[in-house]
C-alpha positions in Angstrom: -17.8 5.6 15.8 -15.4 2.6 16.6 -17.3 0.1 14.5 -17.2 2.5 11.5 -13.5 2.8 11.8 -13.0 -0.9 12.2 -14.6 -1.7 8.8 -15.5 -5.2 10.0 -11.9 -6.1 11.2 -11.3 -7.2 14.7 -7.5 -6.6 14.8 -5.1 -3.9 15.6 -1.4 -3.2 15.1 0.4 -2.0 18.2 4.0 -0.7 17.7 6.2 0.1 20.7 9.2 2.2 19.9 12.1 3.3 22.1 12.6 6.6 20.2 10.3 8.6 17.9 13.0 8.4 15.2 12.5 4.7 15.0 9.1 5.4 13.5 10.5 6.4 10.2 12.5 3.3 10.0 9.6 1.1 10.9 7.5 2.5 8.0 10.3 2.4 5.4 12.1 -0.8 6.2 11.7 -3.4 3.5 10.7 -6.1 6.0 7.5 -4.2 6.6 6.4 -3.8 3.0 3.5 -6.4 3.5 2.2 -4.6 6.5 2.4 -1.2 4.8 0.4 -2.7 1.8 -2.3 -4.1 4.2 -2.3 -0.7 6.1 -2.9 1.2 2.8 -5.8 -1.2 1.8 -7.5 -1.2 5.3 -6.8 2.1 7.0 -7.9 5.6 6.1 -5.0 8.0 7.0 -7.4 10.4 8.4 -8.7 7.7 10.9 -5.4 6.4 12.0 -4.7 6.9 15.7 -1.3 7.5 17.2 -0.4 8.1 20.8 2.8 9.3 22.3 2.9 7.7 25.8 5.9 8.0 28.0 6.4 6.1 31.4 
């Protein structure tokens, strides 16, 4: 399952945010345009994993 989702890539993007509201800013900020383009090319939205972990 993991190899299928990786599509031959050996990388991951890890985003650590202080607030869930920051997630909207992360995806819409102009500084992240290149990352958003790469994400759209590489990732299937139905196979993207997100975790809400609190310590």
